[in-house]
C-alpha positions in Angstrom: 7.6 25.6 4.6 5.6 24.9 7.0 3.0 22.1 6.5 -0.5 20.4 7.9 -1.1 17.0 7.9 -4.7 16.1 8.5 -4.6 12.5 9.0 -7.9 10.3 9.0 -6.4 8.1 11.2 -3.6 8.0 13.9 -0.2 6.7 14.7 -1.7 5.1 18.1 -3.5 2.4 15.6 -1.7 0.5 13.1 -2.6 1.4 9.5 -1.0 -0.2 5.8 0.3 4.5 5.3 1.3 4.7 9.1 4.8 3.6 8.4 4.6 5.9 4.8 3.7 9.3 7.0 6.6 8.2 9.6 9.0 8.5 6.8 7.5 11.3 5.1 7.1 13.7 8.5 10.6 11.8 9.4 12.5 13.9 6.1 10.1 17.1 6.3 11.5 17.8 9.8 15.3 16.5 8.9 15.1 19.2 5.8 13.9 22.1 7.7 9.6 22.1 7.2 8.0 22.4 10.2 5.1 20.1 10.3 1.6 20.2 12.5 0.1 17.0 12.7 -4.0 16.6 13.2 -4.8 12.4 13.6 -7.7 10.2 15.8 -7.6 8.5 18.5 -8.8 5.6 18.9 -7.3 2.2 20.1 -3.9 3.2 21.9 -2.2 0.1 21.3 0.7 2.8 20.6 1.8 6.5 20.5 -0.3 9.7 18.8 3.4 10.7 17.9 7.0 9.2 17.6 8.9 10.3 20.8 12.0 11.1 18.5 8.9 14.1 16.3 7.9 15.0 20.1 11.0 16.2 21.4 11.6 17.9 17.2 10.7 21.6 17.8 9.4 22.2 14.4 6.6 19.5 15.2 3.7 19.7 16.9 0.2 17.7 16.8 -3.0 17.0 17.7 -5.7 13.9 18.4 -9.1 13.9 18.3 -11.3 11.3 19.6 -12.5 8.0 17.4 -14.2 4.9 17.9 -12.2 1.8 16.9 -14.6 -0.5 14.7 -13.7 -3.6 12.8 -13.1 -3.2 9.1 -15.9 -5.8 8.0 -18.3 -4.0 9.6 -18.6 -1.0 6.6 -22.1 1.5 7.5 -20.9 1.5 11.7 -16.6 2.7 10.0 -17.9 5.0 7.4 -20.7 6.6 9.9 -17.3 6.6 12.9 -15.3 8.7 9.8 -17.4 10.5 9.3 -18.2 11.8 12.4 -14.4 12.1 13.6 -14.4 14.8 10.3 -17.2 16.7 12.3 -14.9 16.7 15.5 -12.3 17.7 14.3 -13.6 20.9 12.8 -12.4 22.8 16.6 -8.4 21.0 15.0 -8.7 22.7 11.7 -10.3 25.9 12.7 -7.7 26.3 15.2 -5.4 26.3 12.2 -6.4 29.0 10.1 -4.2 32.2 9.9 -1.5 30.4 11.4 0.5 30.3 8.3 0.7 27.3 6.7 1.9 27.3 3.2 0.0 23.4 2.4 -2.4 21.0 4.1 -2.4 17.2 3.1 -4.7 15.5 3.2 -4.4 11.8 4.3 -7.0 8.9 2.2 -10.1 7.8 3.9 -13.1 6.8 2.5 -14.9 10.3 4.0 -12.4 11.8 1.9 -15.6 14.2 1.0 -15.6 15.5 4.5 -12.7 15.9 5.5 -10.9 17.7 2.3 -14.2 20.1 2.1 -13.8 21.1 6.2 -10.4 21.0 5.6 -10.9 23.8 2.4 -13.5 25.2 4.1 -11.8 25.8 7.6 -8.6 25.8 7.8 -8.5 27.7 3.4 -4.8 26.4 2.8 -3.7 25.2 -0.7 -4.9 21.4 -0.5 -3.7 17.9 -1.0 -5.8 15.2 -1.3 -3.5 12.1 -1.1 -5.2 9.0 -2.3 -3.9 5.4 -1.5 -6.8 3.1 -2.3 -9.4 4.2 -4.6 -13.1 4.8 -3.1 -15.6 3.3 -3.6 -13.8 1.0 -6.3 -11.5 -0.9 -3.4 -14.9 -2.1 -1.6 -16.8 -2.9 -5.3 -13.5 -4.4 -6.4 -12.6 -6.7 -3.3 -16.9 -7.7 -2.9 -17.8 -5.3 0.4 -19.8 -3.1 -1.9 -22.1 -5.4 -4.1 -25.2 -2.6 -5.0 -25.4 -0.9 -7.7 -27.3 2.2 -6.5 -24.4 2.5 -3.6 -22.2 2.4 -6.2 -23.6 5.5 -7.7 -24.2 7.4 -4.9 -20.6 6.7 -3.1 -18.5 7.8 -6.9 -21.6 10.5 -7.4 -20.6 12.1 -3.5 -17.1 11.5 -4.2 -16.7 13.9 -6.9 -17.2 16.6 -4.0 -13.8 15.6 -2.7 -12.4 15.9 -6.6 -13.2 19.8 -6.7 -13.0 20.8 -4.0 -8.9 19.6 -3.5 -6.5 22.1 -5.7 -4.1 18.8 -6.4 -4.0 15.0 -5.5 -1.4 12.8 -5.2 -1.9 9.5 -6.7 0.3 5.8 -6.0 0.1 4.6 -9.7 0.0 5.2 -13.3 -3.5 2.8 -12.9 -4.8 5.0 -10.1 -4.5 8.5 -12.2 -6.0 7.2 -14.6 -9.6 5.8 -12.5 -9.1 9.6 -11.2 -9.0 11.1 -14.7 -12.5 8.7 -15.2 -13.9 10.6 -12.1 -13.5 13.7 -14.5 -10.6 15.3 -12.3 -8.2 16.9 -15.3 -4.8 15.4 -15.3 -3.1 17.7 -14.9 -4.5 17.9 -11.6 -3.2 14.5 -10.5 0.5 13.5 -10.1 1.9 10.6 -8.6 4.3 9.5 -6.0 4.2 5.9 -5.8 4.6 4.3 -2.2 8.9 3.3 -1.0 10.7 1.8 0.5 13.3 2.0 3.5 16.6 2.4 0.9 18.7 3.5 4.7 16.8 -0.4 6.3 15.6 -2.7 3.3 18.4 -4.9 1.3 19.0 -8.1 0.5 20.0 -10.7 3.2 22.2 -13.3 2.2 21.3 -17.1 3.2 24.0 -17.6 5.7 23.2 -14.8 7.7 19.0 -14.4 7.2 17.4 -15.3 10.2 14.2 -16.4 8.8 15.9 -19.0 6.9 17.7 -20.1 9.8 14.6 -19.9 11.6 12.6 -22.4 9.9 15.7 -24.6 8.6 15.0 -23.7 5.5 17.1 -26.2 2.7 18.9 -24.3 -0.5 17.6 -27.2 -2.7 14.3 -26.3 -2.4 12.5 -24.0 -5.1 10.4 -21.3 -2.2 7.0 -19.6 -4.1 6.5 -17.1 -1.4 3.6 -14.2 -0.5 3.6 -13.0 2.6 1.1 -10.2 3.9 -2.7 -9.3 4.4 -4.7 -12.5 3.3 -7.4 -10.3 3.0 -10.3 -9.6 -0.1 -6.8 -8.5 -2.0 -5.3 -11.3 -2.5 -6.6 -14.3 -4.5 -6.1 -16.9 -2.3 -7.9 -19.1 -5.5 -5.4 -18.6 -7.8 -2.6 -20.2 -5.5 -5.0 -23.2 -4.7 -5.1 -23.7 -9.2 -1.4 -23.0 -9.5 -0.6 -25.3 -6.5 -2.7 -27.9 -8.1 -0.8 -28.0 -11.9 2.6 -27.5 -10.0 2.3 -30.4 -7.1 3.8 -32.6 -8.7 7.0 -30.3 -8.9 9.0 -32.7 -6.3 10.8 -29.3 -5.2 8.4 -26.4 -5.0 6.9 -25.3 -1.8 4.1 -22.7 -1.6 5.1 -20.4 1.5 2.2 -18.4 2.8 3.5 -15.8 5.2 0.8 -13.9 7.4 -3.4 -13.4 8.6 -6.0 -11.5 7.5 -10.1 -12.0 6.6 -9.6 -15.4 4.5 -6.8 -17.1 5.4 -9.7 -20.0 7.0 -10.8 -20.2 4.0 -7.3 -20.4 2.3 -6.4 -23.2 5.0 -8.8 -25.5 4.9 -9.3 -25.6 1.4 -5.7 -26.0 0.8 -5.7 -29.0 2.9 -9.3 -30.5 1.7 -7.5 -30.3 -2.1 -4.5 -32.0 0.2 -2.5 -29.4 -1.1 1.2 -29.9 1.5 3.2 -28.1 -0.6 1.7 -24.7 0.7 2.7 -24.1 3.7 1.2 -21.1 6.3 3.0 -19.3 9.1 2.5 -16.4 10.7 3.2 -13.3 9.8 7.1 -11.8 11.2 7.4 -8.3 12.9 8.7 -5.4 10.7 12.1 -6.0 11.2 11.3 -8.9 9.9 10.7 -7.9 6.0 14.2 -8.2 4.5 14.9 -11.0 5.9 11.3 -13.1 4.8 11.8 -12.0 1.4 14.8 -12.8 0.9 14.8 -16.2 1.9 12.4 -17.1 -1.4 13.5 -17.5 -5.5 10.3 -16.1 -6.5 7.6 -14.2 -4.6 4.2 -14.7 -5.7 1.4 -11.1 -5.3 -1.9 -12.8 -6.8 -4.3 -10.3 -7.5 -8.5 -10.5 -8.1 -9.8 -8.3 -11.3 -10.7 -4.7 -10.6 -7.8 -4.7 -7.2 -5.3 -2.7 -9.9 -5.8 1.3 -9.6 -7.8 1.0 -7.0 -5.4 -0.5 -5.2 -1.4 -0.7 -5.0 0.5 -4.2 -3.3 3.0 -1.9 -1.1 5.2 -5.2 -1.8 6.5 -4.6 -4.6 9.1 -2.0 -4.4 10.7 -4.1 -1.3 11.3 -7.1 -2.6 13.1 -5.3 -5.4 15.1 -3.8 -2.8 15.9 -7.2 -2.1 16.6 -8.1 -5.4 13.5 -10.4 -5.8 11.6 -11.4 -9.1 7.8 -10.7 -8.0 5.5 -13.9 -10.4 2.1 -11.5 -10.6 -1.6 -12.1 -11.4 -3.3 -8.2 -12.6 -5.6 -6.7 -15.1 -4.6 -7.8 -18.2 -3.7 -4.2 -19.6 -3.5 -2.7 -17.0 0.4 -0.5 -16.2 1.4 -2.4 -13.2 1.7 -5.3 -16.1 3.3 -3.6 -18.4 5.5 -2.9 -16.5 7.0 -6.3 -15.4 7.6 -7.0 -19.3 8.8 -3.8 -20.2 11.1 -3.1 -17.8 12.1 -6.8 -17.7 11.9 -7.9 -14.2 9.6 -9.9 -13.8 6.3 -12.0 -15.1 3.0 -10.8 -15.1 -0.4 -12.7 -16.5 -4.1 -11.8 -16.1 -6.4 -13.0 -13.2 -8.0 -16.0 -15.1 -4.4 -17.2 -16.8 -3.2 -19.9 -13.8 -1.8 -22.0 -15.8 0.6 -18.5 -17.6 1.6 -18.4 -13.5 2.5 -21.7 -12.7 4.5 -21.9 -16.4 6.5 -18.3 -14.9 7.1 -20.4 -12.2 8.3 -23.6 -13.4 10.2 -21.0 -16.5 12.5 -19.3 -13.7 13.2 -22.3 -11.4 14.6 -23.8 -14.5 17.2 -20.7 -15.8 18.7 -18.9 -12.5 20.4 -17.0 -14.9 17.2 -15.9 -16.2 16.4 -14.8 -12.6 19.4 -13.2 -12.0 18.9 -11.0 -14.7 15.5 -9.9 -14.2 16.1 -9.5 -10.3 18.8 -7.1 -11.3 17.1 -5.8 -13.3 13.8 -5.7 -10.6 17.2 -4.3 -8.1 17.9 -0.8 -10.1 14.2 -0.8 -11.2 13.1 -0.2 -7.5 15.8 2.3 -6.8 15.0 4.9 -9.3 11.1 4.4 -8.1 10.4 2.7 -5.4 13.0 4.8 -2.3 11.8 6.8 0.1 15.1 9.5 -1.0 13.7 9.7 -4.0 9.8 9.7 -2.9 9.4 11.9 0.0 11.5 14.3 -1.9 8.5 13.8 -4.6 6.3 15.2 -1.9 7.9 18.1 -0.6 8.5 19.3 -4.4 4.7 18.8 -4.8 4.1 21.2 -1.7 6.6 24.2 -3.0 4.8 23.8 -6.2 1.2 23.5 -5.6 1.6 26.4 -2.1 1.7 28.4 -5.2 -1.6 27.9 -6.7 -3.3 31.2 -4.1 
């Protein structure tokens, strides 16, 4: 197949889905497909395309310059994204009648422009890949609190839903959100984000570089969060749970990473005297299996409204590392139901710190139960969240959509 990928960002700048597109392109090329990539060039911090892609005769790419904007500068960032779409028109026009079987547009807030221009100027069956719902995710994390603005963007985004021939989403909860926007169920395919089963595995304690770096103790129960401490991270839940468990001598909350909420979180922990919350810097990507394998359980505290609009990408990684997740998310969500149904962890509502604290104690005091959950999680993760399975599902989706017209 000949596949055109149209990214809202670029490989030169870190983004939460960059590693996914890297793996997807790598696997599609390995299976003999031809890929052309249209992407932005903004920061120039990394190469516009990995060297191994450039060396492949079936890969080609074109960059379109864009201006880097802080994520919190919403209006400027959106307008910059729209300008990028207009600047991409010549690149899109150049791909018309080039024999592409299918095209996929990367998730972005300015999707009405990106999807419309893709259909108009390239004219091949088009998939819109949604990683984060817009404006739903911005509403859930408090960035877009004005009702009139929400109504405008919800209405405007329906253009993208209508223009796309097919839509791929990363969870069943997200599929339901798209259906609520008036999209037929058969137009939506769920393909979860993945971990790389070629490289991610549980690292034994004796070999663990993160354990050695911080001289971690085997008799301590480490409740860990590693990742971005932004608006999709409920640091207040961690404070409440740590307060409930402050007299438990062998429990330490290990908070690893950075983000817009980290300073508020760290200051609040100090003010409350919660010295069992330990803050550590984010580790490089290659250390991820070591970090996740070092924890006793992982805590993923999500604010209300996040699930369905977004999905925590670390869940599959933790399952691969044979770890149990304790999470707070919207009550009744498919995400929460998964933990109970598959017996892979403990999920509570977003307003239940007592439930989270109780779950942590239950897992600490029942190592046999923790092992059962971890075994189940590892099996479930292998079946649902692996790169091998899910890049294959994208390949099947491309074949299916290419036959639609």
